[in-house]
N, C-alpha and C positions, 0 to 999 in steps of 0.2 A: 306507773308505779308509783308508790307514794311512799316513801321514807325520808329517814332526817339524812343528811349530808354531812360527814367527816370529813369536811376541807380545808380544816384549821391550818397544817399542815401545808398545806399547798398554798394557802394563804399567806402563812409566815414566809414563805418562798418570795413569791409574788410581791410584798409587802416591802423586803428589803430592795430588790432589784427597783420598784419603784420610788423609794424615798430615793434612790438615785437620782432618777429620771426627774422626779419633783423638783429637787432642787436644781439640777440644771433647767428646767420649763421654767420654772419659777423666777431662779435669777434672769432669766430671757424674760421674764414679764415683766421686772421690777425692772429691766435697763430701757424695755419697751416704752413703760411706762412714767421713767422716772423725770420727763421733762412734765410731767398732768401729773406729780407727786402733790402738789399744794392745792389742785382743782377738789372741786367738790368729789363725791363717792356717789355710787350705787351699792346694792347689795345682790348675792345669790347664794340661792338655798337648794341644800340637795335633798330631795324625799328620798328614800328608799320603803318598798313595799315587798314583798311573795306570794307566790300564791306554788305550794300550801303556802300557809303563815304559819309564820315562827324562825322562818331561817335569819341565820346570823352571817355576820362577820362577811359584808356585800363589799369589797377593796377596790378606793375611786383615788387615782392619780393623775396627775396635769396640772393644768394651771393653777389650782387650788391646792396644790399638795397632794399627801398623800391620807386618804382619808378611809376608816373603818365603819363602816354602820352593819346594823339591825333590822331585820322587817323592821317598820313605823316608827323607826327615827329620822329624824333630818339634823341637817349643819346649817348652817347659813355663817355669811362673811360680806363686809364690805370691802367694795376692793375700789380702787381709780376706775376710769373708763378705759377699755382696752379688751382686747379678745382673749378669752378663755377656752383651755378647751379641756374638757373633764370628760374620762376613762373613767369605763367600770368593766373590772375584772367578772367574765362566766363562769361558774362553776361548770362542769361537764354534764349535759343533758339541760343545762336552762336556756331560757333567751329572754331578754330582755327586752321592755317598751317605753321609749323616753319622750315626753311630755313635760314643756313649758309652756310658762306665764310670763308677763310682766316685760318682755323684751324681744330685741330681735337676734334669732337663732339660727343655728343649720346645727341638724339631728341628722347623725348617720349612723354606722352600724356599730354599736356599741358605744359611742359614745357623742359629745355634743360639743359645739363650737358657741360660745354666747360672745355676741359683739355689745360688751356694754356700755353705757349711753349714763351720763352723771343722772343721780334721779332716779335710775331704773331700777326696780328692785322686781328679779328676775327668780321664780321659783320651776327648779325642773325636776319633774318627779321620774326613777326611774323602780318601773312593774316589772320585778323580775317571777319567770312563770319555769316548774319545772313539765319538762315535755320527755323525758329522760326514757327509754326501754331498755330491753336487754335480750341478748339471742345464746341460750344455752345449749351444746354442743355436745351431747352423748355418743359414745363407741360402745358397738358391742361385735362378735366377732361369734361366725360357726365351724368349725368346730371353735369352743372358746380358749382364750388365752394368747389373741392374739397380741402380737406389739408393735411400738414404733409407728402407728398409723400416722400418717403425715399430711398436715391439714395447710391450708393457704389460703389468701384472697383479701375479703372487706375485714375480717378480723384480727387480721396479720396471719404469722406462720408460728404452726407449733406441731407439738406428736403426742398422742396418746395409747393407751393400751386397752385393750377389751374391759371395758366396765367403766372407762375412767369419764368424766365429762367434766366442760370448762364453761364459764361464767362472763358475759362481756354484759356490761351494764352502763349506765348511762349513757345510751348512744341516742344520738338522734335520729328523724326522724327518716328514713332514706332506703334505697336497692342496698342491702347487704350481700358478694357473692363470693359463697365457700366452697372452695372445694378441697376433698381427699387422693389424693396420690393412693390407685388403687394395684396392692402385689400383683406379681403378674400368676395366675391361675384363682384367683379372687374376681367376685364381682361386691358389689355395692348396691345395698337399697338403703334407700332417703324418704324418712316419714316427718312428718313436723307436725306441731300445734301450737294454738296458741294465736296465729294473723297470717295473712295473708303470703304462700312462698309459689314460686316456680323450682320443679325440680329438675333436673338435667342427668347427665348422665356423668354419674362422680363428682356431683355440683349441685348446688339451691342456691336459689336467687333470692333473701330475706326481703319482703315489702313492710318495714317496719311503719309501726303508725307511734303517734306518739302515746306515753306510757304503757307501749306492747309486752308480753315478754313470751320471746316466743323459743317454746323445747324442738330440737330437729336431731335423731338418731342417726345413726350413719352404721347399717348392719352387714357387716362384710360376712361373704360368703366363700367356701373354699372350694370351686370347681373344678382346677385343674387336672384336668387327663396328660395323657407321655404316648406316640410312636417313636416307634423301631425300626430302623429301617436294618436288615440282614441281607447282606451280602451274600447268598450261597451258589458259587460260578464253580467251575471244573479247572483252578488255578490260575482266574487270569484275574489281573489288578488294575486301577487306575481307571476304575468303574465312575462315572461322573454322574452325580444327583442335582436337583435342582426345584424349586418350586416355593411354596408356601413357607418352609421348612429352611427355607437358604439354600444354597450348593456346600456342595463336599464331595469328597472321594473318599472310595472304600474297593482295599483289596479283597481277595473272594477269603470268607470266612469272618470279614470283621462288619461290626455293625456301630449304627450311633442312635444317640436315645435325645428325643426332645419334648423335654416335663413341662410340667406348670402351662397345660392346654388350653387356652378355654374350650367349651364348647363350640362346633362349626363343623367346615368341610377345608379337609387339607388337599391339595394336589402337588403330589412329589413325582417327578418326572425321573428317568434315568435315559441317558444319551448310549445307547446300542452301537459297538463297535463293529468295523466293518468285518462279516461275514460271523457274527453271532446271533443268535437267538435269546429271546428273552420270556421270563412266563414268570406271575407274580401271584403270592396269594398271602393274605392277610387274616390274623385271627386276634379275637380280642374285641369285638365290634365291628361296624356297622363300615363297610368300603366297594367300592366301585370301581373294579378292571379295565385299561383301556389300550389294550397295545403297550406304549411304551410309558405309562403313568397310570396313577391308582389315584382315587379322591376318597380320602377317607374322614368318616361322615361320625365324627368323634362326638364321644355321649361326654356327661359330666361323671369328671374320676375314672373313666373307660383309660385302659392302659392296652394299644394296640398294637401287634407287630408286623408288622408284614417282610416276607423273604421275597427279592429278587435274586430269580437262579438265572444266567446267562450262559446259555452249551455256543460252542463253537463249533460249523457246518461250514467253515472256509474251503474253496477249491481255488484253480490255477487253472491260465491259457498262458500257450508257451506258441510265439511266432518262433520260424525259422524262415532265416533268405537263403536264395540261391539265385542266381544270373548264369546266362550262356547267350554270349560268352563270358566267361569268368570276369569280378573283378568288377562287375556293377557296383555302383553307391548310391548314397542319397535316397534310399526308398524312402516312402513318407505313409506313415498307417496313419489313421482315425478311427473313430467312431466311441460305444459306449464301454469299451476294457483302456481309455487311456490314447495322446497321441504319440508319435518317437517313432526316429526316423532308424536304418537299420541298411547297412553295405553288405554285400555276397559272402556269405559264412557267417555272420552275428544272428543271434537269438533274442528274446525280449519276454521277459516272463510278467504277467501280471496275476499276484495274488491272493490270498485275502477276499476273493468275492463270492456273492452269496448265489445259490442256485437262483438261473434263468438262463434269457436269452443274451448273448450278446455279438453284439455284428459289428466287423472288424473288418475297412478298409483297406486296398493298399492303392494309392494313386500310380496309375500305370505309364512308366513314359511316353512322350509321344512317338510312334513306332516299335513301339513291346507289346507284348504279349500275356498272360500270368495265369501260372495252372496252378492251382492248391488242391492239399492233398490233408488231409487231419485224421485225428484218432477220438475214440467218439462220435457223438450225436450231433452232426451236421448237417446244413444246407449250405451249397455253395454255390454262386451264384457268378457274375462275371465284376471279378475284379473285386470281390467281396465273399465273406462266409458267414454264417450266424450258428454260432455256438449253442447249442441248447446244455447249456451247465445245471449238472444235477451235483446234489451234495457231496462235500467231501472227494467232487472229482477234478484230473488233475488230464487238459486235452491239448493236446502238440499239433499245429497246421503249419506245413509248410508251403512257403510261395516259389513258388520257382517261373521265373522270367523270361524271357526269349527276344531280343532286339531282332526285328522283322524288315524295319522300316527302308522303305526306296523314298527317289523323289523326283518332282516335277518340276521344270525349269521349263518357264514362257517367257523366250524372244520377241521381240515386236521392234518391229522395221515400217520405215512408209515409203512411197513415193510419190510427189516429192519429197525428200530426204527434212528431217528435220520438226514433222508434224510431234505435236503433243498431244496428249491426256486421251490414248483410245481407255475405253474405258472395258474391263474386265469384272465378271463376275460369276457364281456359281459355287462347285465345291471349293472353292479353294478360296472365300473369301470376293470380297468386294476391292477394287480397287485402277490405279489409271498408272499406265506407263508414258512414256515420250518416246519417240522413234530413238534405236540405240538403245532401250532398255532393255532390261531381265528380272526375274523374278525365281526364286529357286523358292521350293515348299521344300522340306526334309521331314526325315523321319516319320513318314506317310505310312500307316497300313496298305497290307494290300488288298486292293479293290476296286471299283470304280469312281471313275474321277470325271466331271462332266463342266467342262468349263467353255465361259461364252464368252464372245468379244462384241460389244455394241459394234455394227459399221456405220459408220456414216452417210447420211445423204449421198451420192455422188459416187463414192467408194465403193472399189470390191476387195474382196477378200481373199488370199490362198496360203492355207496352212499345210506346212508340213512336221512330222515329228520322226524321229529316229530312239532308240532302246527298248522297244517296250512295243505292246500289243495297242493299237489307237485307231478308235473311229472317228473321221473326219467326216463332219454336218456342213449345215449352209450357215456360219459364222460359229461353229461351236465342235466342241469337241469331246471323244468317252476317251477315256485313258482306263485301260484294263492293267492297272499296275499290280505286279508280281510283288513276293519278298527281297526287300532289298535290289529292286530293281531301278535304275535311272531313266528316267524319259526326258526328252528336250524338245520340245513344239516351238516352229517357227511360226510367228501370225504377219505376212506379209502384205501389207494395205497399200491399195495404188490409189491414188484421184484419178478418177476420168468421170468426173463430172461437168455440165454443160448449161447452158442458160438459154432462156427463150425470151423476150424480154415483147409485151404488145403492145404498140401504142397507138393512141385512138384519137384523130385529130376529126374535125367537125366544122363545119364554114357557119355554124348557128348555134352559137353556145347560149342557148336557154335552158340549163342542167338539166336535158334528158341525158339519163344512164342506158347504154348500149349496155345489151348482154351477151358474153362469150358463155362458150363450153365448150367442152373436149374431155382427153383423156391430161388437160394438165388442170381441172374443175372449172367451176363453175362461179362467175365473176360479172362485177360492171364497172364498165370506167367511164365518165364525161368526159366533152371535150377536152383535149388536152391532159388527160390521163395517163398513168400508164400503169404493167403492174410486169415483173419481172419473177420467175420462176427459175430458180439456181438447186443445183447438185443436180441435175437431171440426166442419168443412165442416157448411153447412146441409145437410139433408136428411131421411132415414128410417133410425130406428137400434134394429133389434128383438132387445131382451133377453128372454129363456128363461131361468125357472129350471126345473132339473130336482127337484122337486120330493119326496123321499124318501118312503117306505111310513111312513105310519101321521102324514103331516105334511097339513096345510092351509095353504094361502097365500092372503095378500088381497093385494092392490097400489093405492097409491096413488100421485099425482106431482103434482108443482108446478112452476110456472115457464115451461112453456109447454102443446104437444097434446100429447095423448099418448090411445091405442087399447091399452085393456086387454082381452084377450079370453084368459079359462081361465089358465095360467101364460104367456104372451107378450105382452111390451109394443111396442109397435109406437109411436115418439119420434117425429115430430114436429118434430126442431130448426130452428129459424130465425135467421139470423147474430145472434154474441154472444150468443145465448138460455144460460142455465141450469138447467138443470131434476135437479130430483132426484124420487129414484120408491123410496117405501119397500115392502121386501117384507116384512108382516108373517105368522111361520110359527106356528102353534098344531102343538104337540103331542095327540094324541087317540088314537095308537096302544096299542093293549093284545096279550095275549097268552093262547094256549092251550097248555096241556102237557096231554098225553098220557099217561098210564104204564101198563103193560100189567102183572100178575102173577094167575099159575097157580097156583093151591090144586089139589093138592100142588107144588110146583114143579116144572117142567117146560120147561128150557132150546129145548130141540127144537123143540116147537111154533109156527108163525107165527101172527100173527093178523091179518086183513085189516083196515085202515082205509076210509074213502070216505068223503067230504062235501066241505064246502066249506073245508075245510082242508089238500085233496089225499088222494090214495090211495097209501096207502103200507103197510109189513107191521112189527109187532114182536114180539117175545119175553117173556120174562119177565124181567122186570128193568128192559125198556129205557120209555127216555122220548123224547119229539120235542115240543117246542117251536117254536110258530109266532109269531113274534113283529111287533110295526107292525102292528096288525091295527085297520081302521076298526071303529067303534061300528055294528052290525048282529047279525042276528040266523046262528049257524052252529052248524049240524049236522054232527055227529060221529059215526057208524055206523060196529059192529063188526060183520063177519060171523061171527058167534058159531058155532065148528065143533060136531057136534051130538056129545055126551054130554058138552059141558060148560054149566053156566048160570053166566049173569053177572050181576054184580053194579056197577052205576057207581055212584061215590061223587066229588061236585065241592064247591069250597069256589075263593070268590076273588069271587064271581059268583051272578047270576040265572040258573037252568037249567029246563031242563024235561024229564023221561025221556021217552023213543019208542021204537020198539021199533027192539031192537038199540043202543042208546046215546041221545044227549043232543042237545037243541039247547041252546045256550050263547047267552044275551042280553048279549052283550057290550057293554059300556057303557065310556067314554073312560078309558082309562087301568087298565081293568081288567086285571086278571092272573091268570086261570081254571085249574087244575089238578083232570084230573078220573082216577081211579085206575079201570080196567077192570078189577075183579078176574074169573077164568074159573073156577069152579070144577068139577073130574072128579064130576058126577052121582053117582059109585059110590065116593068116597072118604069114608073113615072115617078121621078121625085120631087115631090109637092114640099118639104121643108124649108121654111122661111130661113132665106141667111140677114145674117146679124149687121147691124150699125153700130158700133164701138160696144158691140155689150146689148143693145136693144135690138128686138126682132123689128126685122122687118114686114111693114104693114103692103108696101109695094113695089115687087121685083119682077125679074125675067126665070120664069123655071126650064126644068133642064130639056122640055122640049120646044121653048123660043116663045111662049103664050106670057101674057100680061097676066101678074098675080095682082089682085087688086088695084083701087084707083077707078078713073071714067070710063079706062080702055079696059080692063079686067075680061081677058078670054083669048084680046084680039091678038095676030101674030107682031111679034115686038121687029119693028122697024129702025130703032135707032134713036124715041121718041118716049121717056117715060114722063106721064102729068100726073100731079097729084092731086089732092080735094082743095075743096075750100075749109076744110076741117085739119086736127093734125097727124100729119102722116110722118112715116117713117119710107125712106125713097133709098133703096141699093141699086146702083146700077151694075152693069154687065163687065165686063172683062175687054170692050166693045169702046168707041168712041161715042160716047151718048151724050145726049142732050138732055137736060133735066127739067122740070120745069113744076117750081113748089105751090106756084099760088097764094090761096090764102093760106093763113093759122100758122100756127107755130112747126115749123118742122124742120126734123132731123134728115140728111142727105149723105151719104155716103159713095164719091164721084167710083172708086176702086181704080180699076188697070182704064189704059187710054185715054186721050185727049178727050177730056168731054167740059161740055159748055152746059156750068148750073145756074136758075136763075130762082132764088129765093124767094122774091114775091112780096106779100106783103105780112106782113107779121116777124116775131123775134127768132130769125132761125139760126140753125146751129149746121156749118155745111164744112164739110171734111172734101179735101180732095184726093188725088190717088196717085198711081206711080208718073202718069203721062203728064204734058203740057197742057195745064187746065186754064178753064176761063169762067172763073166765078164771080157771079153777082148777086149781092144782097139783097139789093133793090130797098123799098120802103121796110121800116121799123130797125128796131138795136140788134145786130145780128153779129153772132160768134162765126172766124170762118176762117180755116184753117188751111193749109195750102199742103202739098206734097212733096214727093223727092223731084219732082218737073221744073221747068223755068215757068211758074204758072203767074199768072193775072188777075188779081182782085180788084174789085171796086168793091165798097162798102155799101156805098150808095146811102140815102136818106136814112138818118138815127145816126143814134151815137153807138157806133161799130168798135170791134175787136176785130183785129186785120193781123194774120201770123202767117207769115209767108214759110214756114219753116226751113226744109231742105231745099236745093237748089236757088238756081240766081232769080231769084221773083221781082215784079214790078205791082206795086201796092198804090192803094188809091186808096183812104181815108173818104175824101168827098166832104158832103155836108156834116153839121154840129161837128159835137166833140166829139172823136176819135183818139184811139190808141192802135198805130202803128207798127207791127215789131217785124224786122224784117227775118230772124233767124238765122242758119246757115247759111252761107251762098254769099255773092254780092252783088244786094240788091237795093231797087230804087223804088223810095218812100216817098207818095208826097201826099200833106196832110191837106191842102186842100182847105177847104170855108171850115170854121169855128177853130176854138182853142182844143189843138190837139197834142200829143201822146206820141213823140216818133224814139223808137229804138232802135239801133241798128244792128245788134249782136254780133256773131260771128262774118269776118268777110269784110272787102273794102267796099262800104254802105256810100249812098248820097242821099242827104236829109234833105224834103224840099218843104216846110213849114205850111209855108202859105198864108191863107189869110187867117185873122186871129192871134191871141198868143199865145205861140206852141211852144212846147217844150219839148228840144234836141239831145239826143243820147247818143253820142256813139259807140262803138267796141275800140278791140285792141287793137283793132286793124284801122288804116287812115281811112276813115271815114271823110267825108264833104257835108256839109252842113249850111242850108241858105232858107233867109225867110225863120231862121228861130229867133224867139227873142230869148230864151233861155239857152244855151249850149256848154254841154260836157261832154268829152273824149273825141271833138270831132273839130275839124279845122272849120 
């Protein structure tokens, strides 16, 4: 919008106020700068421009005083150095842009602070631009003539009549929201031109740009209708309404009018009083009726009248109470006709009841019965009645109560006296009583009542009753109770229980479980264990022990009458008796083990056994053990196959050889092992023996023939001869003479008192179990004694002689030898050469002989002679 600005009156007011401020600021500036009044000055020039051109009376105030300038004018002053703040008053709808040259300035909103230094020539230009716009509000109404329509918001508050308009100009760009209060029953439509707007419900937001002129028209239309609620009831009053028209009450014939209502749905409810019936009808518009409410679909300027017609349909139910005998009180009634209490002769009426079914219950006192009689349509049950109530009907029901109650008393006694906690259950509930207690259940209706008492193990129960008809069973009674009968039943409990204790002893505690069975149950006991069965009734009890194989049992009992036959004990238990029976078990079992061997080994041949330990077959290397055998004679016989020779050897007990086997005289806990060796009659064992793990080349076989060497095939006659080569010779268990001859031989003498000659060569000779005579002869030999008292001669050469076990006599003889005594009390002789002698264990005698000898004794008292070096010896 471009137009001249008549703002002189505004400027004169501002000027007057500005002069006051200028004087104050000027005085302050003079005060601040008085110290430098004589110093060099600077200049400040203010230049005014406007768009559109030609604007006048721009008012300045501040540190330079008050100044009034038009577009194109300037104002210059010389000032001493200091800070000068200059403000320009902006007319409405204008903005200013400030720019300065020639010095240090701070530019703010509509003002500038000039930091003037001596010699500065500061020029500040205030460029003013008119950006003001306008908003015009026009008011219209249908029907015409509406007055006092109220507006408020971003343009202030004001009222207008139909046909009025209002201009707001010199408005800065921005959003302006304008509201109109819409009268009840009216609507407003808003339309705008000249700019961008957002139209809402009864308001508009004008998005005003620079120099825009926006016109908005508020068109108000009267669309209000009315709803009239009319109460048309036969004499009723205080009918309550609520819903979209608010809440209110109407009597019969009254009405309420709600006017100036906008088109829409209005729901109106009426609370229907008890025993009234409602019908609704409407005229003058569209409506939906549903039960106790109506929805009026109100159109513009509709006038709807709805009539609520209420009809009284109430009925009543009267309850009368009678008791026999008379004087009964506190009879309680409940149900959907309410809850209440009546005494004999009283009555209660429930009125204003709608037609329908009403169920009334009476709580019948214990021991009582009730008889019900009614007028009208009813269904009578057990202590209750259902009244099928019609419209405007009055029904009366009489409840006649009769007392038929009887009682049952339960008395508890016990022998011994003072026993507690006898448990009862059944028709009287569950409970416990002690000796001497009693329990009375009264007000019981006639009928059958069954009561049980739990009878403890070892107790008996005797029941007696008086005062009525009672069936007595085993621990239970059935009381056939008549009207007003009082029955007393006594439960007399007697403890007759006894006990049986089984003690298990065994002379061999190996964890074996001994099994018992009979009519005190199945159980097991180990050695030293016991089991007690208590609370047993008098009678006969049989206890049987399953005696394990190889065991014997002896039974003894105390505390009562007992019959013992074999392993069965019959106990004649009397009342309260405590009987102890001890089962003493003795283990006498032995075992027989049969092992089968074949020579030569033949795993395919089966050998058949029979006799007192059973019938079975075995092959080579297998054994069979039969355990837990009682002491006795047991025949074990083998069917010897043709071509075999049987030999039986047994250990661990006394046996007698019989044809094809043995008779074993098995004693208590004997463990007898028998080996049945079956040798092939045509078998000759040519398997070579071994000498210290080396297979023999010269030895004697099982037929007594020499194998290997120069005498091979000849019958052995006590001498084994080697060859000139390397021989491995193994002697027999007899006293052998063994000649190694030439070569590096290895000789094992075995048992017997043997004589061995190594011969020429570096031989290894081992003595056996007997007292051997061993000669290394020529060559550097290794000679070891055995277990006996051996005599060993190293012979020529550097020998090693070791007596090992036994009390040995050792000779190193020629050359430098090592002689070791080993265990036993030995005599060691070095003889010629530089020898090493070591006594070992035992009290040894060491004689170095000729040469430079080293003699080492042992831990015992050894003697050393002819030794150049001695240690641990005397």
